[in-house]
Backbone bond lengths (Angstrom), bond angles and torsions (degrees), N, CA, C in turn:
res aa  C-N    CA-C-N  psi(-1)  N-CA   C-N-CA  omega(-1)  CA-C   N-CA-C  phi
1 X - - - 1.470 - - 1.512 110.71 -
2 X 1.265 117.27 -39.41 1.462 121.98 179.58 1.529 110.14 -67.82
3 X 1.375 116.90 -35.30 1.468 119.19 178.43 1.523 110.26 -67.25
4 X 1.319 119.78 -41.39 1.465 122.91 177.62 1.511 110.88 -65.20
5 X 1.314 114.88 -38.25 1.461 118.51 178.37 1.523 110.57 -65.42
6 X 1.318 117.54 -40.06 1.472 120.71 179.22 1.517 111.82 -65.83
7 X 1.349 114.76 -39.62 1.472 118.03 178.93 1.522 111.13 -64.32
8 X 1.339 115.26 -40.09 1.460 119.99 179.94 1.523 110.95 -66.01
9 X 1.333 114.58 -41.81 1.463 117.59 178.63 1.532 111.29 -65.01
10 X 1.308 115.53 -38.81 1.473 118.94 178.25 1.515 111.79 -64.33
11 X 1.339 115.55 -43.13 1.467 119.36 178.99 1.520 110.57 -64.25
12 X 1.339 116.04 -39.64 1.456 119.75 179.06 1.525 110.90 -64.63
13 X 1.331 115.20 -39.57 1.465 118.50 178.33 1.513 112.12 -64.90
14 X 1.351 115.23 -38.43 1.472 118.62 178.80 1.515 110.46 -64.10
15 X 1.347 115.96 -41.60 1.463 119.59 179.23 1.521 110.87 -63.81
16 X 1.337 114.62 -41.66 1.466 118.48 179.13 1.523 110.60 -63.91
17 X 1.325 116.24 -40.09 1.470 120.44 179.86 1.524 111.00 -64.83
18 X 1.337 116.64 -43.88 1.474 120.12 178.60 1.521 110.18 -63.61
19 X 1.338 116.04 -42.59 1.457 120.08 179.18 1.516 110.77 -63.91
20 X 1.357 115.79 -36.26 1.459 119.51 -179.78 1.532 110.40 -66.64
21 X 1.342 116.25 -45.11 1.462 119.60 179.83 1.526 111.66 -66.90
22 X 1.315 117.70 -35.75 1.469 121.00 -179.53 1.516 112.32 -77.54
23 X 1.322 117.08 -3.62 1.458 120.49 179.68 1.532 111.78 -85.09
24 X 1.312 118.04 -10.24 1.458 121.83 -177.13 1.533 109.96 -116.68
25 X 1.308 116.16 146.20 1.479 122.39 174.02 1.525 108.20 -143.77
26 X 1.302 115.32 155.31 1.468 121.05 -175.33 1.526 109.26 -115.83
27 X 1.332 115.57 130.53 1.465 122.18 178.53 1.529 108.50 -104.36
28 X 1.346 116.70 122.25 1.463 121.75 178.67 1.529 110.58 -76.10
29 X 1.332 115.53 160.74 1.464 119.28 -179.67 1.525 112.71 -64.85
30 X 1.317 117.39 -24.02 1.470 120.92 -178.72 1.524 111.84 -95.00
31 X 1.346 117.58 10.04 1.456 120.34 -174.16 1.528 111.41 -127.35
32 X 1.318 113.83 162.38 1.457 123.35 167.64 1.528 107.28 -127.63
33 X 1.324 115.99 152.69 1.465 119.76 -175.06 1.528 110.34 -124.05
34 X 1.314 113.53 144.41 1.463 120.57 175.52 1.522 107.70 -120.95
35 X 1.337 115.97 119.54 1.463 121.94 -178.76 1.533 108.89 -88.58
36 X 1.337 115.53 125.92 1.458 121.98 -179.06 1.535 109.31 -115.96
37 X 1.309 115.61 141.13 1.470 120.95 174.91 1.521 107.49 -123.06
38 X 1.335 113.77 111.23 1.455 121.33 -175.58 1.538 110.29 54.64
39 X 1.369 115.59 37.45 1.461 121.56 177.82 1.502 114.88 86.59
40 X 1.327 118.40 -8.67 1.455 121.33 -179.42 1.526 109.43 -95.65
41 X 1.337 119.66 132.45 1.469 122.19 179.96 1.529 110.49 -62.56
42 X 1.336 114.60 136.94 1.459 120.82 179.43 1.528 112.34 -117.82
43 X 1.324 117.36 -41.77 1.465 119.42 -176.47 1.519 109.45 -159.76
44 X 1.339 114.00 152.73 1.470 121.87 174.91 1.517 107.40 -110.17
45 X 1.320 116.20 125.59 1.462 121.70 -177.98 1.526 108.12 -111.98
46 X 1.325 115.27 117.77 1.468 120.24 -179.46 1.517 112.52 -109.79
47 X 1.338 117.81 -15.47 1.458 120.99 -178.64 1.525 110.02 -80.63
48 X 1.324 118.03 128.91 1.465 119.23 177.85 1.530 110.95 -70.65
49 X 1.327 115.88 154.72 1.456 121.16 177.95 1.521 112.19 128.23
50 X 1.337 115.63 -166.54 1.460 123.02 -177.69 1.528 109.78 -91.06
51 X 1.352 116.27 133.31 1.455 121.18 -177.17 1.530 109.11 -134.12
52 X 1.344 114.30 161.77 1.468 121.35 -176.49 1.520 109.36 -110.62
53 X 1.351 115.54 143.57 1.462 122.41 173.11 1.520 108.98 -139.60
54 X 1.307 114.82 161.34 1.461 119.45 179.57 1.522 109.32 -73.61
55 X 1.311 117.18 122.86 1.472 118.73 -177.24 1.531 111.74 -66.70
56 X 1.322 114.75 152.57 1.456 125.04 175.25 1.521 113.39 69.60
57 X 1.305 119.24 -36.12 1.466 120.74 -176.46 1.536 112.67 -97.35
58 X 1.318 117.08 -20.82 1.457 119.94 -177.55 1.538 110.25 -119.07
59 X 1.332 115.42 146.82 1.464 120.98 172.46 1.529 108.81 -135.55
60 X 1.297 116.21 165.22 1.475 121.22 -172.87 1.531 109.15 -123.20
61 X 1.342 115.27 135.25 1.469 122.41 175.19 1.529 107.14 -113.20
62 X 1.325 116.20 130.86 1.460 121.24 -177.19 1.530 110.46 -103.90
63 X 1.345 115.21 142.84 1.460 122.16 178.36 1.531 109.04 -128.61
64 X 1.332 115.24 142.26 1.465 120.99 178.34 1.524 108.76 -79.46
65 X 1.343 116.46 125.80 1.458 119.01 -179.80 1.536 112.41 -99.01
66 X 1.318 117.07 9.81 1.461 120.58 174.96 1.531 110.22 -81.72
67 X 1.325 115.34 169.64 1.466 120.65 175.96 1.529 108.35 -72.39
68 X 1.313 116.03 127.55 1.462 122.36 -175.42 1.527 110.60 -108.04
69 X 1.322 116.05 162.68 1.469 122.83 -174.77 1.526 110.56 -104.95
70 X 1.319 115.59 137.54 1.460 121.96 173.67 1.518 107.37 -128.14
71 X 1.303 116.14 113.03 1.468 121.73 -176.46 1.516 108.76 -111.49
72 X 1.333 116.36 117.64 1.468 121.11 -178.22 1.527 109.69 -97.60
73 X 1.324 117.64 152.31 1.472 119.87 176.29 1.525 110.77 -68.26
74 X 1.315 115.63 159.97 1.466 121.09 179.37 1.524 110.06 -62.28
75 X 1.328 116.11 130.58 1.460 122.38 -176.76 1.530 110.28 -111.46
76 X 1.338 116.10 142.45 1.454 120.54 171.72 1.521 108.11 -92.09
77 X 1.317 116.07 121.09 1.458 122.42 -176.45 1.521 108.47 -117.91
78 X 1.337 116.23 135.61 1.460 121.58 175.82 1.525 107.74 -98.41
79 X 1.332 116.85 114.75 1.450 121.84 -178.16 1.529 110.36 -73.02
80 X 1.336 115.37 171.64 1.461 119.77 -178.26 1.523 112.31 -66.08
81 X 1.347 117.36 -23.57 1.468 120.44 177.45 1.530 111.58 -91.31
82 X 1.347 117.05 18.69 1.474 124.76 174.97 1.526 112.99 70.57
83 X 1.290 118.35 13.15 1.461 120.41 176.90 1.522 109.54 -89.75
84 X 1.311 115.05 136.76 1.465 120.55 178.45 1.528 109.50 -89.48
85 X 1.317 115.23 141.34 1.452 119.54 177.67 1.523 109.62 -143.54
86 X 1.314 115.58 147.07 1.452 122.98 178.53 1.527 108.20 -98.17
87 X 1.334 116.13 118.30 1.457 121.98 -173.15 1.526 109.17 -113.49
88 X 1.315 115.30 128.02 1.469 122.73 176.42 1.516 107.12 -114.20
89 X 1.337 116.77 110.47 1.462 121.71 -175.45 1.528 110.39 -128.44
90 X 1.327 115.69 159.03 1.464 121.70 174.51 1.524 108.50 -145.40
91 X 1.340 114.79 161.41 1.465 120.96 -178.18 1.525 109.36 -131.36
92 X 1.323 114.67 155.15 1.473 121.89 172.87 1.532 107.54 -117.80
93 X 1.333 115.80 133.86 1.447 120.19 -175.90 1.520 109.72 -143.60
94 X 1.335 115.57 164.23 1.470 120.48 176.83 1.528 109.50 -148.43
95 X 1.322 114.11 159.61 1.473 120.98 -179.08 1.520 108.33 -86.36
96 X 1.326 117.09 123.43 1.465 121.27 179.65 1.528 111.59 -108.76
97 X 1.328 117.97 -18.36 1.466 121.65 179.39 1.537 107.62 -138.03
98 X 1.346 118.26 93.54 1.463 120.56 -176.25 1.529 113.35 -58.17
99 X 1.334 118.03 -37.31 1.453 120.66 -178.20 1.531 111.06 -65.86
100 X 1.331 116.69 -48.21 1.456 119.71 178.92 1.532 111.20 -66.79
101 X 1.313 115.92 -36.36 1.462 119.85 177.34 1.530 110.40 -61.41
102 X 1.318 116.35 -43.87 1.467 120.22 179.93 1.524 111.11 -65.90
103 X 1.326 116.21 -39.35 1.459 119.76 -178.20 1.526 112.45 -70.79
104 X 1.339 117.85 -30.03 1.463 120.34 -175.58 1.523 113.17 -100.65
105 X 1.339 117.12 -37.46 1.464 120.05 -173.89 1.532 113.79 -119.90
106 X 1.304 117.47 -15.25 1.472 125.55 175.91 1.530 112.01 71.65
107 X 1.356 117.65 -64.75 1.463 118.52 -176.13 1.538 109.98 -143.88
108 X 1.325 114.50 -179.25 1.468 121.50 -174.79 1.529 111.84 -64.46
109 X 1.326 117.61 -44.22 1.464 120.65 -177.60 1.525 111.50 -62.86
110 X 1.337 115.71 -42.87 1.467 118.82 177.47 1.528 110.91 -64.85
111 X 1.327 115.61 -37.28 1.466 119.29 178.87 1.520 111.00 -62.28
112 X 1.334 118.16 -42.10 1.466 121.13 178.97 1.524 110.27 -62.29
113 X 1.341 116.97 -41.13 1.465 120.77 179.73 1.529 111.47 -64.26
114 X 1.330 117.16 -35.17 1.464 120.71 -178.49 1.527 111.89 -81.60
115 X 1.323 117.23 -35.21 1.467 120.57 -173.93 1.526 112.92 -80.81
116 X 1.333 117.42 -28.14 1.469 120.22 -177.80 1.524 112.25 -59.64
117 X 1.328 119.93 -50.97 1.482 117.99 177.50 1.520 113.50 -65.32
118 X 1.341 117.37 -28.55 1.466 119.54 177.10 1.521 110.36 -66.04
119 X 1.357 117.00 -42.18 1.463 120.82 176.64 1.528 110.58 -61.89
120 X 1.325 117.06 -45.73 1.466 120.28 -179.70 1.524 110.94 -62.63
121 X 1.325 116.47 -42.20 1.462 119.89 -179.70 1.530 111.25 -65.03
122 X 1.322 117.27 -41.70 1.471 120.68 179.81 1.525 110.71 -65.49
123 X 1.334 116.86 -38.82 1.469 120.46 178.31 1.531 110.28 -62.41
124 X 1.332 116.88 -47.08 1.466 119.67 -179.42 1.530 111.35 -65.36
125 X 1.333 116.72 -38.87 1.461 119.81 -176.08 1.534 111.47 -69.45
126 X 1.327 116.94 -44.10 1.470 120.36 -177.40 1.524 111.20 -74.56
127 X 1.327 117.00 -49.16 1.470 119.66 -177.25 1.525 111.76 -71.83
128 X 1.329 116.52 -28.17 1.458 118.76 178.97 1.517 113.36 -66.58
129 X 1.320 117.11 -18.81 1.464 120.64 178.70 1.520 112.74 -89.66
130 X 1.346 116.79 -0.23 1.463 121.57 -177.72 1.530 110.11 -117.06
131 X 1.322 115.63 161.45 1.457 120.53 176.24 1.521 109.56 -82.74
132 X 1.326 114.96 162.84 1.465 119.36 179.06 1.525 110.56 -64.67
133 X 1.324 117.33 -33.28 1.466 120.25 179.42 1.522 111.41 -63.72
134 X 1.348 117.27 -30.85 1.466 119.94 179.48 1.519 111.48 -64.08
135 X 1.356 116.71 -30.91 1.458 120.28 178.80 1.518 111.90 -69.08
136 X 1.316 116.90 -21.57 1.460 121.10 -177.96 1.520 112.37 -99.74
137 X 1.316 117.14 2.58 1.460 121.20 -177.54 1.527 110.39 -107.59
138 X 1.313 114.76 -173.83 1.458 120.11 178.58 1.511 113.80 -69.67
139 X 1.323 116.71 -7.02 1.472 121.10 179.41 1.524 111.84 -75.71
140 X 1.318 117.11 -9.22 1.466 120.28 -175.90 1.528 112.01 -60.94
141 X 1.332 117.40 -39.66 1.472 120.54 179.75 1.525 110.87 -61.97
142 X 1.337 117.28 -41.35 1.459 120.09 179.08 1.529 111.10 -66.86
143 X 1.329 117.52 -34.09 1.462 120.38 177.79 1.523 111.09 -64.14
144 X 1.316 118.06 -39.07 1.461 120.70 178.00 1.531 110.93 -65.25
145 X 1.330 116.55 -36.26 1.472 119.69 176.20 1.529 110.06 -66.12
146 X 1.330 116.86 -39.26 1.472 120.08 178.25 1.533 111.00 -63.37
147 X 1.328 117.01 -38.87 1.466 119.87 177.99 1.528 110.11 -64.87
148 X 1.331 116.27 -41.90 1.469 120.00 178.85 1.530 110.56 -61.74
149 X 1.320 117.49 -45.36 1.474 120.69 179.82 1.526 110.85 -63.86
150 X 1.334 117.22 -38.97 1.467 120.10 178.90 1.526 110.60 -64.23
151 X 1.322 117.45 -39.30 1.466 120.24 177.93 1.522 111.61 -67.16
152 X 1.313 117.06 -39.89 1.466 119.44 178.80 1.526 111.30 -63.53
153 X 1.335 116.92 -34.61 1.467 119.31 175.97 1.528 110.97 -67.01
154 X 1.327 116.48 -41.13 1.466 119.91 -178.17 1.526 112.71 -73.11
155 X 1.313 118.36 -21.87 1.476 121.81 -177.10 1.523 111.90 -112.95
156 X 1.334 116.21 23.86 1.472 119.53 -175.60 1.527 112.48 -60.94
157 X 1.312 119.30 -30.11 1.465 121.17 -177.48 1.509 114.07 -97.63
158 X 1.335 118.16 12.88 1.460 120.81 -176.54 1.521 113.82 -96.38
159 X 1.326 116.97 -5.35 1.463 119.24 -178.75 1.523 112.95 73.86
160 X 1.313 117.44 23.18 1.461 121.58 178.62 1.522 108.97 -126.33
161 X 1.338 116.07 170.05 1.456 122.46 175.61 1.529 108.44 -137.32
162 X 1.312 116.06 130.08 1.461 121.10 175.01 1.522 107.33 -80.55
163 X 1.302 116.37 114.33 1.466 121.24 -175.65 1.523 111.36 -81.89
164 X 1.319 116.58 -39.99 1.464 119.38 -174.82 1.524 109.52 -159.35
165 X 1.322 115.60 151.51 1.461 122.94 173.57 1.519 107.72 -132.03
166 X 1.320 115.84 132.88 1.463 121.03 -179.48 1.523 110.24 -129.25
167 X 1.310 114.70 146.20 1.469 122.08 175.91 1.523 107.44 -106.82
168 X 1.333 115.35 113.56 1.470 118.48 179.31 1.516 110.55 -71.46
169 X 1.333 115.17 -53.30 1.455 120.51 -176.85 1.520 109.03 -138.36
170 X 1.324 115.57 147.47 1.463 122.48 172.17 1.525 105.81 -140.95
171 X 1.320 115.80 90.78 1.462 121.73 -173.81 1.523 110.14 -119.11
172 X 1.314 113.77 159.79 1.455 119.57 173.54 1.525 109.34 -73.96
173 X 1.324 117.90 154.37 1.467 119.44 173.98 1.519 111.00 -58.16
174 X 1.336 115.09 160.99 1.456 120.32 -173.91 1.529 112.30 -56.38
175 X 1.343 117.39 -43.70 1.466 120.20 -178.93 1.523 110.86 -63.96
176 X 1.333 116.80 -43.28 1.460 120.01 178.71 1.511 111.31 -66.44
177 X 1.330 116.46 -38.64 1.464 119.90 179.74 1.521 110.44 -62.77
178 X 1.345 116.16 -39.90 1.459 119.43 178.91 1.523 110.82 -65.57
179 X 1.344 116.88 -42.48 1.466 119.94 179.21 1.528 110.78 -63.44
180 X 1.333 116.01 -42.30 1.467 119.50 179.05 1.525 110.44 -65.72
181 X 1.332 116.16 -39.68 1.462 119.34 178.23 1.525 110.96 -61.90
182 X 1.339 116.79 -43.28 1.458 119.48 179.08 1.524 111.22 -65.41
183 X 1.342 116.16 -39.93 1.459 119.10 178.20 1.529 110.67 -64.89
184 X 1.319 116.49 -41.57 1.466 119.75 177.35 1.519 111.02 -64.50
185 X 1.342 116.49 -38.30 1.456 119.80 178.48 1.530 111.07 -62.59
186 X 1.344 116.48 -44.39 1.458 120.04 178.29 1.523 110.66 -64.21
187 X 1.319 116.65 -38.01 1.461 119.91 178.70 1.525 110.74 -64.39
188 X 1.345 116.05 -41.96 1.478 118.76 177.52 1.521 110.85 -65.41
189 X 1.340 117.06 -38.25 1.458 119.89 178.50 1.526 110.31 -64.96
190 X 1.338 116.60 -39.83 1.460 119.66 177.76 1.527 110.88 -63.46
191 X 1.337 116.90 -44.36 1.453 120.13 178.28 1.527 111.01 -62.82
192 X 1.355 116.08 -39.56 1.466 119.08 178.41 1.524 111.02 -63.22
193 X 1.357 116.57 -40.69 1.465 119.86 178.04 1.532 110.64 -63.54
194 X 1.330 116.37 -39.93 1.463 119.14 177.40 1.519 111.17 -64.09
195 X 1.334 116.76 -43.40 1.466 119.57 178.52 1.531 111.14 -62.71
196 X 1.360 116.02 -40.41 1.464 118.52 178.96 1.528 110.69 -65.26
197 X 1.355 116.90 -41.55 1.464 119.83 178.47 1.526 110.84 -63.26
198 X 1.332 116.29 -43.31 1.464 119.16 177.14 1.525 110.87 -62.84
199 X 1.341 116.09 -39.15 1.462 119.51 178.06 1.521 111.93 -64.35
200 X 1.359 116.42 -42.86 1.464 119.77 178.31 1.527 110.62 -63.33
201 X 1.324 116.02 -41.95 1.464 119.50 179.07 1.526 110.87 -62.23
202 X 1.334 116.16 -44.16 1.465 119.86 178.39 1.520 111.26 -63.52
203 X 1.362 115.55 -41.15 1.464 119.12 179.21 1.522 111.16 -63.26
204 X 1.343 116.87 -43.68 1.465 120.13 178.39 1.528 110.88 -62.83
205 X 1.325 116.30 -40.27 1.457 119.99 178.99 1.526 110.79 -64.22
206 X 1.339 116.17 -41.75 1.464 119.52 178.96 1.526 110.76 -66.68
207 X 1.374 116.18 -42.68 1.463 118.66 179.45 1.533 110.92 -63.97
208 X 1.358 117.17 -40.59 1.461 119.93 178.69 1.529 110.78 -63.59
209 X 1.338 116.14 -42.51 1.464 118.78 178.59 1.522 111.13 -64.62
210 X 1.351 115.55 -40.60 1.461 118.77 178.31 1.521 111.13 -64.43
211 X 1.373 117.61 -42.61 1.469 120.39 178.43 1.524 110.90 -62.99
212 X 1.328 116.71 -39.62 1.462 120.51 178.70 1.522 110.11 -64.97
213 X 1.330 116.80 -42.78 1.461 119.56 178.40 1.526 111.33 -64.59
214 X 1.371 115.86 -38.42 1.471 118.86 177.39 1.522 110.46 -63.03
215 X 1.353 116.39 -42.88 1.463 119.92 179.14 1.520 111.33 -62.03
216 X 1.337 115.98 -43.69 1.468 120.05 179.68 1.523 110.78 -64.06
217 X 1.333 116.35 -46.05 1.461 119.98 -179.57 1.533 111.10 -63.47
218 X 1.377 114.89 -41.15 1.468 118.34 178.89 1.519 111.02 -63.76
219 X 1.331 116.05 -43.00 1.466 119.52 178.78 1.519 111.13 -62.91
220 X 1.341 116.08 -42.93 1.462 118.64 178.66 1.524 111.49 -64.30
221 X 1.336 115.42 -40.82 1.461 118.27 178.93 1.528 111.03 -65.88
222 X 1.356 115.78 -41.37 1.471 119.31 178.42 1.526 110.38 -62.98
223 X 1.327 116.41 -42.97 1.471 120.10 179.01 1.523 111.20 -61.89
224 X 1.342 115.61 -45.44 1.461 118.55 179.49 1.535 111.24 -64.42
225 X 1.358 115.16 -38.60 1.466 117.35 179.37 1.526 111.45 -67.21
226 X 1.358 117.45 -38.27 1.464 120.54 177.20 1.516 111.01 -64.70
227 X 1.344 114.89 -39.81 1.469 118.29 177.67 1.522 110.47 -62.25
228 X 1.352 115.12 -46.90 1.474 118.39 179.56 1.522 111.35 -64.08
229 X 1.354 116.26 -39.71 1.465 118.82 178.62 1.535 110.97 -64.98
230 X 1.326 116.27 -40.71 1.464 119.33 177.16 1.514 111.82 -63.51
231 X 1.368 114.12 -42.71 1.460 117.21 177.81 1.529 111.03 -62.62
232 X 1.352 116.27 -38.53 1.469 119.86 177.54 1.515 112.39 -65.38
233 X 1.340 116.45 -42.21 1.466 119.60 178.46 1.518 110.61 -64.85
234 X 1.335 115.61 -39.42 1.471 117.87 178.25 1.518 111.37 -63.75
235 X 1.365 114.19 -41.62 1.468 117.81 178.79 1.519 110.69 -65.45
236 X 1.346 115.50 -39.17 1.466 119.97 177.68 1.528 110.49 -62.01
237 X 1.334 116.15 -44.83 1.467 120.41 179.98 1.522 110.98 -63.57
238 X 1.331 115.20 -39.89 1.466 118.89 179.23 1.524 111.37 -63.36
239 X 1.359 115.29 -44.73 1.472 118.72 -178.95 1.530 110.45 -65.74
240 X 1.358 114.93 -43.36 1.461 117.92 179.63 1.533 111.04 -64.69
241 X 1.325 116.72 -36.19 1.469 119.73 177.79 1.509 111.54 -63.78
242 X 1.348 115.10 -41.07 1.459 118.81 177.96 1.525 110.30 -64.27
243 X 1.351 114.70 -42.87 1.466 117.46 179.73 1.528 111.56 -65.30
244 X 1.322 117.12 -40.06 1.464 120.91 179.99 1.519 111.09 -64.96
245 X 1.305 117.04 -36.88 1.464 119.94 -179.29 1.519 112.12 -70.15
246 X 1.326 118.25 -24.05 1.461 121.05 179.91 1.529 111.80 -79.50
247 X 1.376 119.15 -38.92 1.469 121.20 -179.28 1.525 107.07 -152.45
248 X 1.322 116.21 91.95 1.448 121.05 -175.98 1.512 111.98 -65.36
249 X 1.362 117.55 -38.56 1.462 119.94 -178.47 1.529 110.91 -66.43
250 X 1.312 117.31 -44.96 1.478 120.15 179.50 1.536 110.86 -64.97
251 X 1.321 116.53 -38.70 1.463 119.58 179.57 1.522 111.27 -64.26
252 X 1.376 116.27 -39.50 1.455 119.55 176.53 1.512 111.30 -65.73
253 X 1.323 115.96 -38.17 1.459 119.72 177.39 1.536 110.95 -65.19
254 X 1.321 116.21 -43.46 1.481 120.97 -179.38 1.528 111.17 -61.92
255 X 1.315 116.79 -41.81 1.462 119.83 -179.82 1.530 110.82 -68.54
256 X 1.339 116.84 -34.03 1.463 119.59 177.27 1.518 110.57 -66.66
257 X 1.349 116.97 -37.96 1.461 119.92 179.15 1.547 110.60 -64.78
258 X 1.309 115.04 -39.26 1.470 117.74 176.63 1.523 110.98 -64.61
259 X 1.353 116.59 -39.18 1.454 120.10 178.66 1.517 110.42 -65.16
260 X 1.370 118.03 -39.93 1.459 120.53 176.42 1.524 111.14 -61.09
261 X 1.353 114.47 -42.52 1.474 119.00 -178.34 1.522 111.31 -63.91
262 X 1.348 117.38 -39.50 1.458 120.48 -179.45 1.518 112.06 -75.29
263 X 1.384 116.90 -35.91 1.452 120.14 -174.90 1.514 113.07 -86.30
264 X 1.348 116.31 -24.40 1.479 119.52 -175.80 1.512 109.79 -123.98
265 X 1.351 118.96 69.18 1.472 119.64 176.78 1.520 110.79 -69.88
266 X 1.320 115.76 167.09 1.455 119.06 179.98 1.511 111.74 -66.21
267 X 1.330 118.40 147.91 1.451 121.61 -178.75 1.516 110.62 127.76
268 X 1.298 116.14 -144.69 1.461 121.06 -175.46 1.518 111.76 -113.07
269 X 1.366 116.58 39.58 1.460 120.08 179.89 1.524 109.83 -73.16
270 X 1.326 115.38 135.90 1.479 121.35 179.08 1.507 108.66 -120.49
271 X 1.332 115.84 128.72 1.455 122.02 178.37 1.516 107.87 -122.68
272 X 1.294 118.29 125.70 1.471 123.43 -179.58 1.526 108.34 -105.80
273 X 1.332 115.63 110.27 1.466 122.41 179.37 1.519 109.37 -139.56
274 X 1.315 116.30 163.41 1.470 121.22 176.69 1.523 109.77 -72.84
275 X 1.326 119.14 138.89 1.472 120.70 179.77 1.508 112.15 -60.58
276 X 1.317 117.13 -23.46 1.465 120.16 -178.55 1.515 112.07 -90.96
277 X 1.395 117.75 9.03 1.458 120.73 -178.57 1.510 110.56 -69.45
278 X 1.329 114.23 145.42 1.472 119.40 177.65 1.518 112.03 -61.59
279 X 1.342 116.32 -18.24 1.471 119.04 -179.08 1.522 111.33 -64.16
280 X 1.359 117.09 -28.60 1.469 120.92 -177.07 1.524 112.47 -106.53
281 X 1.294 116.27 21.51 1.473 117.27 -174.38 1.519 112.19 -69.99
282 X 1.372 118.54 -20.71 1.474 119.78 -179.74 1.516 113.05 -95.94
283 X 1.329 117.79 1.94 1.477 119.44 -178.50 1.533 112.05 -72.23
284 X 1.301 116.96 -28.46 1.459 118.46 -179.72 1.490 114.16 -116.15
285 X 1.291 117.99 0.42 1.459 122.12 -175.95 1.523 109.98 -135.91
286 X 1.264 118.94 171.65 1.449 124.38 179.42 1.495 110.94 -86.32
287 X 1.305 116.07 -164.34 1.443 121.36 -176.86 1.496 112.72 -60.93
288 X 1.295 120.18 -25.75 1.458 121.94 -179.28 1.494 112.47 -83.08
289 X 1.339 119.27 -9.64 1.449 123.38 178.44 1.503 110.97 77.21
290 X 1.271 121.03 22.16 1.459 124.54 -177.59 1.496 110.09 -114.47
């Protein structure tokens, strides 16, 4: 009897010990807790630390109170100007009311399943009302704010808050991108051809101006050289005239000697003339021809 009593007391102590340990739970600084009794919410615990609950009848559900990530798949959006674009967006959200969150979404995985289509729908609705050019301008930041506000309206009863929405990429589909690239390439080629034509025209204009300047300079130089040559010939004629007037016989002799030098160079030159020609009048006589 004493052995059965000891076993019973031991079992009772074990039950009491288990109940005692199950009466306490710990809330982390990054978490919030919701106390449930037979599945019904009883209290929301936001203070970190050790807390007490009724054993066996109550259980605790923990929620992350940090900012969480919601990543949506890439969506094809038709802009107001009928252009298609592929949009990759994501949102950041956090739980602000654990009780309402539990009642509407239950847990994190269910929340992701519910919030993903809401993000996609808000992206299509907001961006679909804008042109593709607006996505590439400074208006893009305001569009992301509009998407965030639209999501907060759609999730007002979920006990969450959309903190931020960002658009990673907003690109044209591959086929459109290729067509735009080819069109841009042709446009650049056209501009290059125009620049080359303008360059050729400028080069021809510069070459024509340079040729004209060369012609003018050459003509001026030729004119100046002719003037100087004429002045030199006049001076030569004047000097020779003065010399001829001083001694006509010597001047005639000097000119004949120059003619002999030019007509009879050294070598085997043969000149056939009459012995009585005036060309040889100084061969047998002096400057006076006597």
